[in-house]
C-alpha positions as CSV (number, residue, x, y, z in Angstrom):
1,M,0.0,0.1,-0.1
2,R,1.1,3.7,-0.7
3,T,1.3,5.9,2.3
4,P,-0.7,9.1,2.0
5,L,1.3,12.1,0.3
6,Q,2.8,14.5,2.8
7,G,3.3,18.3,2.6
8,G,2.2,20.8,0.3
9,L,0.1,24.0,0.4
10,P,-3.5,23.6,-0.8
11,P,-4.5,26.5,-3.3
12,P,-7.5,28.5,-2.5
13,P,-10.9,27.2,-3.8
14,A,-11.0,29.7,-6.7
15,L,-8.0,31.5,-8.5
16,A,-8.6,34.9,-9.9
17,G,-6.6,36.3,-12.8
18,A,-4.0,34.7,-15.0
19,V,-2.9,31.3,-13.6
20,V,-0.2,28.7,-14.9
21,E,0.0,25.2,-13.7
22,I,3.2,23.7,-13.7
23,A,4.7,20.0,-12.7
24,C,8.0,19.9,-10.9
25,D,10.7,17.4,-9.8
26,E,14.3,17.5,-8.8
27,S,17.4,15.5,-9.2
28,G,20.5,15.3,-7.1
29,F,18.8,15.5,-3.8
30,S,21.4,14.2,-1.1
31,G,19.4,15.2,2.1
32,T,21.6,17.3,4.4
33,N,24.8,15.7,3.0
34,L,25.7,18.7,0.6
35,L,29.2,17.7,0.3
36,D,28.6,14.4,-1.4
37,P,31.1,14.5,-4.2
38,G,28.9,12.4,-6.5
39,L,26.1,14.9,-6.1
40,P,27.4,18.4,-6.1
41,V,24.4,19.8,-7.9
42,I,20.7,19.5,-7.5
43,T,18.7,20.4,-10.5
44,H,14.9,21.5,-10.4
45,A,13.0,21.2,-13.4
46,S,9.3,22.4,-14.4
47,V,7.1,22.1,-17.4
48,D,3.7,23.6,-18.1
49,L,2.5,20.5,-20.2
50,S,-0.9,19.2,-19.8
51,V,-1.5,15.6,-18.7
52,S,-2.3,14.5,-22.4
53,E,0.6,16.4,-23.8
54,A,3.0,14.7,-21.5
55,E,1.4,11.3,-22.2
56,S,1.9,12.0,-25.9
57,L,5.6,13.0,-25.3
58,I,6.2,10.0,-23.4
59,A,4.6,7.9,-26.1
60,A,6.6,9.6,-28.8
61,L,9.9,8.9,-26.9
62,R,9.2,5.3,-26.8
63,L,9.1,5.3,-22.9
64,S,7.7,3.1,-20.5
65,P,7.0,4.0,-16.9
66,H,10.1,2.0,-16.1
67,E,12.4,3.8,-18.3
68,L,11.8,7.4,-17.2
69,K,14.9,7.7,-15.0
70,S,17.5,9.9,-16.8
71,G,20.5,7.4,-16.4
72,A,18.7,4.7,-18.4
73,F,17.4,7.3,-20.9
74,L,21.0,8.5,-21.6
75,R,22.2,5.0,-21.8
76,R,20.0,4.2,-24.6
77,P,21.6,3.3,-28.0
78,D,19.6,6.1,-29.6
79,A,20.1,8.4,-26.7
80,A,21.4,11.4,-28.5
81,E,18.2,11.5,-31.0
82,A,15.7,10.7,-28.1
83,L,17.4,13.7,-26.2
84,R,16.9,16.0,-29.3
85,E,13.3,15.0,-29.4
86,L,12.8,15.6,-25.8
87,L,14.3,19.2,-26.0
88,A,12.6,20.0,-29.3
89,A,9.2,19.3,-27.8
90,L,9.7,21.7,-24.9
91,P,10.8,25.0,-26.1
92,G,9.1,27.6,-23.9
93,R,7.4,25.0,-22.0
94,A,10.0,24.0,-19.4
95,L,12.6,25.5,-17.1
96,V,15.7,24.0,-15.3
97,H,17.2,25.7,-12.2
98,R,20.7,24.3,-11.4
99,V,22.0,24.7,-7.7
100,G,25.6,24.2,-6.9
101,K,25.5,22.8,-3.4
102,Q,28.7,24.5,-2.1
103,M,27.7,27.7,-3.5
104,F,24.3,27.4,-1.9
105,L,26.1,26.9,1.4
106,A,28.2,30.0,0.8
107,D,25.0,31.8,0.5
108,R,23.8,30.6,3.7
109,I,27.0,31.4,5.6
110,V,26.8,35.0,4.0
111,D,23.4,35.1,5.6
112,L,24.9,34.2,8.9
113,A,27.6,36.9,8.5
114,V,25.0,39.6,8.0
115,G,22.6,38.3,10.6
116,E,19.5,37.7,8.1
117,F,18.5,34.1,8.1
118,T,15.0,34.8,6.6
119,Y,12.9,33.5,3.9
120,A,13.3,36.9,2.0
121,R,17.0,36.3,1.8
122,L,16.4,33.2,-0.4
123,L,15.0,35.7,-3.0
124,D,18.1,37.8,-2.9
125,D,19.6,38.0,-6.5
126,D,22.9,39.4,-5.3
127,H,25.4,36.6,-4.8
128,T,28.4,38.7,-4.8
129,A,29.6,38.1,-1.4
130,A,28.8,34.3,-1.7
131,A,30.8,34.3,-4.9
132,T,33.7,35.8,-3.2
133,L,33.6,33.4,-0.4
134,Y,33.0,30.5,-2.8
135,R,36.2,31.4,-4.7
136,A,38.2,30.8,-1.4
137,R,38.1,27.0,-2.1
138,E,40.8,27.8,-4.9
139,T,43.4,28.5,-2.5
140,A,42.2,27.0,0.9
141,G,42.4,23.4,-0.1
142,G,41.2,21.1,2.3
143,D,40.2,23.8,4.8
144,W,37.4,24.9,2.6
145,E,35.5,21.8,2.8
146,A,36.3,21.5,6.5
147,F,34.7,24.8,6.9
148,L,31.7,23.9,5.2
149,A,31.4,20.7,7.2
150,A,31.6,22.8,10.4
151,F,29.0,25.0,9.2
152,M,26.8,22.1,8.4
153,D,27.5,21.0,11.9
154,L,26.6,24.1,13.2
155,V,23.0,24.2,11.8
156,R,21.9,20.5,12.1
157,T,19.1,20.1,14.3
158,K,19.3,16.2,14.7
159,R,22.1,14.5,16.6
160,R,24.0,17.6,17.1
161,P,26.8,17.8,19.6
162,P,26.5,20.5,22.4
163,I,26.4,24.2,21.2
164,D,29.6,25.0,22.6
165,V,31.3,22.1,20.9
166,V,29.9,23.0,17.4
167,V,30.6,26.9,17.8
168,A,34.1,26.3,18.8
169,A,34.6,24.0,15.9
170,F,33.1,26.4,13.5
171,L,35.3,29.1,14.7
172,R,38.4,27.1,14.2
173,A,37.6,26.3,10.7
174,R,36.8,30.1,10.1
175,D,40.2,30.7,11.4
176,A,42.0,28.2,9.3
177,L,40.4,30.0,6.2
178,L,41.6,33.4,7.6
179,R,45.1,32.1,7.8
180,H,45.0,31.6,4.0
181,G,44.7,35.5,3.6
182,L,41.1,35.8,3.1
183,G,40.4,38.4,5.9
184,D,38.7,40.9,3.6
185,T,35.7,38.3,3.1
186,V,32.6,37.9,5.1
187,L,34.7,35.6,7.2
188,S,35.3,38.7,9.7
189,E,31.7,38.8,10.2
190,L,31.1,35.3,11.4
191,T,31.4,36.0,15.1
192,A,30.8,33.5,17.9
193,E,27.7,35.5,19.1
194,R,26.0,35.1,15.7
195,A,27.0,31.3,15.3
196,R,25.6,30.6,18.8
197,D,22.4,32.6,18.2
198,L,21.8,30.6,15.0
199,A,22.5,27.2,16.5
200,T,20.2,28.3,19.6
201,R,17.4,29.3,17.5
202,L,17.4,26.4,15.3
203,G,17.7,23.9,18.4
204,H,14.8,25.7,19.7
205,D,12.9,25.1,16.2
206,D,12.5,28.7,15.2
207,R,10.5,28.3,12.1
208,S,11.1,31.7,10.9
209,I,14.5,30.6,9.7
210,P,14.5,28.8,6.3
211,P,16.2,25.3,6.7
212,P,20.0,26.3,6.1
213,L,20.6,22.9,4.6
214,E,17.7,22.6,2.0
215,P,18.5,23.9,-1.5
216,L,15.1,22.9,-2.8
217,L,13.3,26.0,-1.3
218,P,15.3,28.7,-3.2
219,A,15.1,26.4,-6.3
220,L,11.5,26.4,-6.0
221,A,11.3,30.1,-5.2
222,A,13.2,30.9,-8.5
223,T,11.0,28.5,-10.4
224,V,7.8,30.3,-9.3
225,R,9.3,33.7,-10.1
226,S,10.4,32.7,-13.5
227,W,6.9,31.4,-14.5
228,S,5.0,34.2,-12.9
229,G,7.2,36.5,-15.0
230,D,6.8,40.6,-15.4
231,T,2.8,39.9,-15.5
232,R,2.9,38.4,-11.9
233,R,0.5,35.7,-13.1
234,Q,-0.2,33.1,-10.2
235,V,1.8,29.8,-10.3
236,L,0.2,26.6,-9.1
237,V,2.8,23.8,-8.6
238,V,2.2,20.1,-8.9
239,H,5.4,18.6,-7.2
240,D,6.6,15.0,-6.7
241,E,6.4,14.4,-2.9
242,Q,9.2,16.1,-1.0
243,S,9.5,16.0,2.7
244,A,11.2,19.2,2.7
245,L,8.1,21.0,1.2
246,T,5.9,21.4,4.4
247,A,3.0,23.5,4.5
248,D,4.6,25.8,7.2
249,R,7.6,26.4,4.9
250,L,5.6,26.9,1.9
251,S,3.3,29.5,3.6
252,R,6.2,31.4,4.6
253,L,7.8,31.3,1.2
254,Q,4.7,32.3,-0.3
255,Q,4.6,35.3,2.1
256,A,8.0,36.2,1.1
257,L,7.2,36.2,-2.7
258,A,4.3,38.4,-2.0
259,D,4.2,42.1,-3.5
260,P,3.6,45.1,-1.4
261,A,-0.1,44.6,-1.8
262,G,0.1,41.0,-0.4
263,R,-0.4,39.1,-3.7
264,S,1.9,36.0,-4.1
265,P,2.7,34.5,-7.4
266,L,2.9,31.1,-5.6
267,A,-1.0,30.0,-5.6
268,G,-0.3,26.7,-4.0
269,L,1.6,23.4,-4.3
270,V,0.0,20.2,-4.6
271,M,2.0,16.9,-4.0
272,A,1.6,14.1,-6.7
273,D,3.2,10.7,-7.0
274,S,5.4,10.7,-10.2
275,R,4.0,7.2,-11.2
276,D,0.5,8.6,-11.5
277,D,1.3,12.0,-13.2
278,P,3.0,12.1,-16.6
279,R,3.8,15.7,-16.2
280,V,5.7,15.2,-13.2
281,Q,7.5,11.9,-14.9
282,V,8.7,14.6,-17.9
283,A,9.9,17.0,-15.2
284,D,11.9,14.1,-13.2
285,L,13.3,13.0,-16.6
286,L,14.5,16.7,-17.6
287,A,15.8,17.4,-14.2
288,G,17.9,14.2,-14.4
289,V,19.4,14.9,-18.0
290,A,20.0,18.4,-16.9
291,R,22.1,17.3,-13.9
292,R,24.0,14.6,-15.8
293,S,24.4,16.3,-19.0
294,P,24.4,19.9,-18.5
295,H,26.1,20.4,-21.8
296,C,23.0,19.8,-23.3
297,F,21.5,23.0,-21.9
298,G,24.4,25.3,-23.0
299,E,26.4,25.0,-19.8
């Protein structure tokens, strides 16, 4: 028996104005282990196909429900031709957002440095400080990943050592990077007081803080904003089940996306089983292909 789908944010009974319904899935999810060398990127794909259009595309690509995973798709003898058919069928009908996990962590570390761990920060398009910090890896060697690992330990909420221990370890990792001559970056703003405050708030389940180790939320926010466009049409999301997409988190993201009049482009999010929804199956395939073969998308 299947368990009931969890999470989501039900849309209102009636939606006024322009609405686009999209189906989404991700590839590269690794839980809170964002330093898995085999999965350095998470991709989030979305399509605005109807159910019948998705079914027709799956049939045209000669796919069965058991062949929709990107690994098997890309190993087909006719993979190059099948991929061209897939992409040719989706101009203007699909989007893919790629999130480098280490860059995502650098963004969250910048949030700690400026003291603004909020859902609104997930929408910030200025990644200059994070990019500067991210470039530190080029000269820091193993100290860079040790620093990221110390940050992840700091913000974990399950099986975390005492706060004094994780704060001290984080500061030692920070100091190791500073010894590489990176004092002009945000590192100097990563104080013990800020680290302790964040760890304490997370330990007390402060839900106003977006989960620091969950890249799916900013990817979803970028997806909604892209489909909403300049016209600010509402976006109804059908998403493969993801435990990270709780009603509370989605409600806070919905509010962060709202304009000054309180209108949010995120109309709601409905969970779906990819085995039952061909639109989600296409999004799943597209996300996997984009992660495994980014050159096919001009990267």
